[in-house]
N, C-alpha and C positions, 0 to 999 in steps of 0.2 A: 504494499500501499503507500504511494506517493507522499508527499507533503500537500501536494494539491487536494489529491482527495481528503487527506486529512480534515483540510483546513474547509473544504464544503462540508461535511459531516459538522465538524465544530458551528457551522455558520448554518445550516439546517437545523441542528440541536436547540440554537440560541432562538431560532424562529419559532419551533416548538415549544418552546420555554416558554415565550413572552407572556401567553394567555395564561398558562399555570402561574406566572409571578404577580401577575395582577391579581389572581385571585387568591391566591394564599397569603399575601399582603392582606386584602381584606378580610380575608379570616381572623388574622392576625390582630387588628384593630379591633372587630366585633367579642372575640376571643378574651384579648387582655382586660377587656372592659367587664368582664364576666359574663358574656354571653352565648351561649354554643349559637354556634351556626351553621346549621347543614344546610342550610340554604342556596350555597354557593352556587350549586349546578342551576339553581333557577334562575340567580341574578344574572348568572353570565348567558341563559338564555335570551332571558330579555334583554339586555342589552346586544346581545348578537341579533335580535329581531330589531332592535331600536335605529340599529346601526345600518341594517341592509335598506329599513324602510326611509330611516332620514336620507341617506347615499342616493337614495333611489328616487326622491322627490325633491333635493337640492339639486339633481342633474337634470331634472325637469323642467327645474326653475331657469337653468340655464349656466348655473354653476360650474366651475371647473373640478375635474378628479379630485385634485387635492382637496380643495375649499370643500367638497361636498363630503369627503370621507371625515374631516373633521367636523363636520355639521352632522354626520351619522354618531360619531363619538361623544358629542355634545350631549345628542337627543338620550344615547344609551346612559350615560350619567343620570340626568334625570328622571328617566325611568327606573333606573336602577336605585334609587335615592328615596322614589315614591315606593317602590316597591317593598323596599327594606324596612320603611316605617309602618307595613301591616305586622311584620315579624316582630319589629320593636316593640308597638303597640300590645299585641297578642304577650309576648313575651316580657317585657318590663310595667307593661302599666295593668293588663289583667292576669298577669304570673302564670300564665299558660306554659304549658310541659315546653321549654323552648326545641327540645327535640324531634316532637312532632309537628310544630310549625316551621321548622324549617323544611322539612318531610313535604308540607303542605305547599308551600313556597315553590317546591319544586315540581310539583303534579302541577300546582296552577300554571305555571309557566310552559310546562309542556302541552296543556291543553289548550290555554288562552292564544297563544301565539301561533301555532296550527290553525287554530280557528280564524284569528284575524288575517292571516296571511292568504287564508281559502276565502273570505270575505273582501277582500281589498282589491285580489288580480282573480278572479273570475273561477276561483276552483282549483286554482293551482297551487300545490303543496311547498311551491319555492317562490322565494321573491324575485323581480327581475335581475340578472345578471349587473354588475355596480362597477366602476373602474377601480375604487379604492385606493391606498398608496401604493404609490411608488416604489420600488428599491431606488437605493443610491450608493453611490460609491464615494470615500472619502479620499481627496488626492493625496499623491504623493504617499499616504500612509495604505492605502491598496495596497502596493509595489511591494513591501513587504514579505520577506517569506513566511508562509504558514502563517503568518497573524492577519497580514493584510487579506487574505484568502476567507479567515475564519472570523474577525471583527469588521473590518473595515469595507467589504466590499458586497454590493447587492445587498446591503441590510433594508430594513423597512423603518421607518422613523419610530415605529411604536415599539421596538425591540430595543432602542436604545432609550427610551421614552422610560421605558419597564427597570431597565439598570438603573435609570436614576431615582425612580423611586424606592428602589432596595433602600439606597445610603438616606434618602429623603426621609423614609419612615423609621429607620435606625435612627436618624437624628433627632426625629420629633418624639418618637417613645423614649427614648433615654438621656437624653439630652435637653429638654424644655419642660418648663412647669407644667404644658398641657399632658405631656406624656405622663409625668410623675402621676398627675392627678388621674390619669384615665387606667394606668397600671394598680393606683392605688384602688379604685373601687373592683377591681377586678381580682384582687387579692384580699383586702380588707375593708369591704365599703363599708362596716359599721364606724371603724376608725376613722375614715375617709370622712363620713356624715358628722364627726365630732368634731372635726374641727374644722368644719365650712364645706367640705366638697360636697355639691351635690350628684347626690349617684346616680340619680334617674337622669338628669340631663346627659352627663358625661356619657352613659351606658347606649342613649340614644344617639348621641354624637358617632360615637365606637359603631352602631349598628348602620347607621346610614353613611358614613366611609367605608364601611364592606360592602356595601351594597353601590355605591361607585366604583369602587376599582375593581368587582368584579364584574360588574357592567361592561369596565371598559376593555377588560380581561376578553367578554365574550364578543365584543367589539372587533378587537385587532382580531379574532377569528376571520369574522363574515368581510373586513376590509382588506385582509391581505390574502391569507390561504384559500379561500373560497372564493369569494366573491358573491357569494347570494346566502340565503339566509333560508334554512329548511328545516326539518324537524330533526335532523341527525346533526346539526352544524356543529352543535357543543360535545355528544356521544360523550359524555360522563367526565369530561375535563375537570368539571368540576367537583368532583369527588376524588377525583387525583388530587386535583390540589389542596384539599383539605388533608390529604396524605404527607404533602410537603410540609404542610403547616406544622402537623405533631411531628414527623420526622424532623423537622427544622427546628423543635423544639420551641415554638412561639416566637422566633428570634426572625427579624427581616433577614438577616443575612444565611441563616441556615434553613429558611424556606425557601432562599434562590438559588444555593446548592445542592438543595433536594428536587425545586424544580427541574434546574437543569440536569439530573439525573433522569427524570422520568422524561425530559424535552429528547434526552440521547435515545432513550427505549423507543421512541418514536422514529427517530432519524434514522435509526440501524434497521427497524424494520422497513422502511422505503429503501432503503441500502440494498438490504438483502433482496427485494425482489426485483434489482438489477440483474440477477445472476441465475441463468439457467437453473441451476440445482437447484433453488427456489420454488420451480414451476411443480416439481413433486411431493412439497408441502402443502397439504392444505392451508388454505388464504385465511380460514379461520384462527388457524393457530398462530399464524403471524400476525395477525390483528390485537389477538387478544393479547399479544406480550406485554403494554404497557401497561393493561389492567392486569395482570400477574404476578407482575413486579411489583404494584401497589399494593398488591395483598400479603408479599413477602414483607415488603417494607413495614405496611402496618403490623404485621405480627413481630416483626424484630424490635419496633419500636416500642410495645408493649413493656411497661415496669421500667422505661427506659425514658421517658419525654414525662418532664415536671408543668402537667397543665397549672394554669391559674387558679388558687387556692379557692375562690366563692364561683370559679366558672359552672353555670348551668344552676345556680342556687337565686333563686326569686329575690330581693330586697325590700324588705317590710320594715319602714322606719321605725314603726311602733313597736318591734323586737329587738330591740338596740340592747 
């Protein structure tokens, strides 16, 4: 395997990891505040749907491909925040079971988006193709052996944005007063409330940020690799993002590494299909590789990851 091939595999790995990075970072914000979020899959589906619809109608209005793609991302963020409020109200205000609430979000996303696509586009199960984001290369840096091919040649802007958000999330959570308060309501909400931190407010914010970031992850899929939205656009990547969050021990840097690992499994899946010997292997086995690795990683992470102390526990100010 030459350097060019290795660089291309790394490049493809980062492309596949982009959506997982956004979604896992979103999960960290929610769960660091103490709210279990199994609805990442649903938020990603809503984001992918909003991006496809938003970019389509923006192009219909005469916007160029890049501008319409960013409009799709903006609409995805708005819808992601709005849907996250359903989970927040159920989990925080009404103290419903957070796991069930997240699963309901996933079912709601799967059914409602498919229905809306068929309603908007005369029975078609897919949204129209959109131009989405274009790949670009960084001058001079793209000529560096291996590194240029891997990191600076033919990359989507969303990939760089995802990497930027990893460091931004780390800084916000561990270097700012806001991050300290957010983590405190997920570890010791009673103590945080005693010193004046608004527990419910910060939990709402954490869930809303989670919805926005996961929706951007879904939008990244629609606006880069698929160019359209359908019922299988996300295909369980929200659950893989949850695994990346857990395997990364609720740390942005760790989640990034786990997301890249899962992205690599998808890149290898595509690479293997280029060889003739892979034709003798059932395609289902090749396509199940990322999900099989997810199960293995989750089993390996049991007992080794330390979740926030108050994760999944509704807060009742009257029982401090």
